[in-house]
N, C-alpha and C positions, 0 to 999 in steps of 0.2 A: 084501615087496618084489616087484616085478613083473620077471620076466626077459624081456628084449627080444632078438629075433632079427632078422637081416638076410640078404639074399642075398649080401652082400659078405664075403669072408674078411678076416682081420686086416690084411694089407697093403693090400687094396683100401679098407678102412675108413679107414686112415690117409691114403692118397692122396686119398680123397674129402674128408676133413676139411680138408686144408690146401693141396691143389694149386691151387685156384682163389682162395685167399686171399692178400691182400697185407698186409705188416707195417703199412704206414701206415693201411690201412683198419681193421685190428684195433685199433690204438692209438686211432684216432679215435672208436670207439664206447665206449671205457672210461667216459667221463663220462656216457654215457647209461644205464649200468647202475646199478641200485639199490645194489649192493654198493660202488660207488665211495665213497659217503658214509660207509659203515661202515669201509672201509679208512682213510680220512683221519681219522676220529674215533678209531679204536682202535689202529692200527698204531704200534708204538713207534719213535721216531726215536733214532738213536745205538746201535741194537742190530742185529745181523745177522738178516736175514729171508731165508727161502727160499721160492720158489714151486716146488713139487715137481710136475712135469708141466706145464711152462710153455708147451708148444706153440710158437706163433710169437712168444712173448715179449711180448705186448702189455702185460701188467700189470707185468712187469719193467721195461720201458721207461717206462711211465707213472709208476710209483712212483719209479724212480730219478731221473727228471726233476724230481720234487717233493721230493728230498732224502732219500729212504729208502735204506738200505744193503741192497739186495736182490740175491740171486743167483737164477738159474733153472737147473733141471735137467730134461732130458727124455730118454727112452730112444730117441727117433727122431733119429738123427744127421742126417737130411736137413733137419729144421727148424732144428737147431742150426747147420748149415752156412749156411743162408739168413740166419739172424740175424747170423752172423759176417761175411757178405758185406755185410749192410745196415749194421752198425756193429761193426767188429772189436773195439772195447774193451768191448762189452757183456758183463757177467759171467754168461754162460750156458755150460753144458757138458752133454755127453752122459753119462748114468749111470742107475743103477737106484735108484728111490726106496725099495726094500727094503734097500738097502745104501749108505747115504750117507757121504760122506767128511768127516764132522763129528764132533767129540768129543762126548761126553755133555754135555748141557746147554749147547751152544754157541749156540743160536738163541733170540732173543727172540720170534720169531713164525714160523709155518709156514703157508703158503698152499697149499690143495689145491682146485682149481676144476674139477669135472667130470672127475676122474681115477680115483678108487678104485672107481667103479662098473664099471670095465672088467675087474676081476679076477674071472673066473668062479668060481674056487675060494674066493673071499673075500678081504677086504682086511686080515686080521689082521696079516700080516707088515709091510705098509706102515704100519699104525696103530702097531704096536709101535715101528717105527723112527722115526716122527714123534714119539712120546712120548719116546723116548730122546734125540733131539737137541735137544728143547726144554728150556730151563731151568725150574726150579720157578717157577710163576706165568706161564710163557710161554703165548702165545696161539695157538690153532689157528683159522684162517679156512677153513671147510670148506663146499663145495657138492657136491651130487649131483643128478641129474635127479629131478624130482618126479613122483610118480604123482598128478596132479591130477584133478579131477572130469571135465574135458573129455576127458582121455586115457582115463579109465576107461570113459566112456560112448560115445565116438566113435573116438578115434585108435587105441586098442589093438584093439578089435574089427575095425576096417577093416584094420589092419596084419595081424592074424591071418588074415583072409579072403584078403588079397593073397598072403601067404606060402603059404597052403594051395594057392592056384592055381599059384604058382610051383613048388611041390613036384611038382604034377601034370605040369608041363612038364619035369620032370627036373632042376630046379635044386637045388643044395645050400643048406642054411640054416645060418647061423653065429651064434654068440653075439655080441651087440653090447654090452649093458650091463644093469645093474639100475636100476630106478626105485623111489624110496622115498617113503613118506608122511613127514610131519614127525615123527610119533612114532617111526617106525622109525629115522630119522636120529639122534634124541636117544638112543634105546636103544643104537644102534651106538656112539656116542661115549662114553656112560656105561660100557658094557661094556668099552671100550678104555682106561678109566682117566682120562677127561676129565670136567671139570665144565662142563656146558652153561650159558652165560651168557645167550644170546639166540638165538632162532630166528625167521626171517622168510623172505620170498620172494626169489627170485633171478631177475630178468628185467630188461628194459629199462624205464626210467621213462616214456617217452611211451606213452600208452594205445593209440596206433595201431600199436605194435610188439609183437611177442611172440616170444620165443626159443623157446617151446614150439611154437607154430604153425610157425615157420621150420624147426625140426628135423623135424617130423612130416609136413609137407605142402609138398613142392616146388611144388605147384600155386599156392601162395600167395606165392611169391617175387616180389618186385618186381625191376625191372631198373635202377632209377636209382641204387641204392647197396646195399652189403652189409647184410644183415639187415633190409632194408626190405620191408614187405608190399605186395602189389598191392591193387587195389581190393576184390576179394572177401575177401582176407585181413583188410583193415581193417574190413570190415563185420562180420566175426566178432570181431575183437579189441576194437574200441572198446566195444561194449555189455557184453561179458563182463568186460573189465578195469574198466569203470565200476561194475559190481556188486561185484566183489571181485578183487583181484590174485591171489588164490590159485586162482581157477578155471582160469586158463591158464598160471600161472607155470611156466616151464621148469625151475626148480630150487628146491631148499631150501637156504637158507644157515643155518649154525650158527656162532656164535662160542663157542669153548670154551677152557678154561684147564687147563693141567697143574697139579694141586694141588702 
């Protein structure tokens, strides 16, 4: 796995992630994600579901509106406050995903979307807790950022060169996240006691969009809507996504089961 650094400290990273985002916009792009179809195909109805690390709650909202019994938890009280202002009845709360307020085997499914890669010391405690609260046969819907080919060849070398320059300017460098290959994600889940059922890419469905490019290159951000690429960004995304969705995929998705 690839360790990624940034010039922002933890508070600045969290502020950067959500300050400019709107709940409505985040919900609106849910059906544009490849994982949306996987949720609707595999998530159990009539059983309690948890999104651990829900952020602005887009998937909690989207799935609850489609009849799923889903809670959301996030350690950042600011995003929980925003969600409660947006919809006071929304079942979200502040808490620690390493110490969840659920009994053993209480959940039919556990959702973790781009969360556990942020534990610099490793995600063993969070994985153990996820396995504890899932019932036998319960499903884990898991994504982390992917170390794709484009990132290996272009994005990561450019980031490292930029950070080296910022260090020379006297800036501090902070841990941001880990990025994983597909095999590394499968090995992580297997070593945590899960049975991997399916592994695929996690990004937007339209070929002219790319979560990976959006995350790594602010120069490619469009101005018409969140997560939309500008012209140069589309010129990169369209041909590479046409060749293979794995080349630019922002994340790896695994569906796994607690034995």
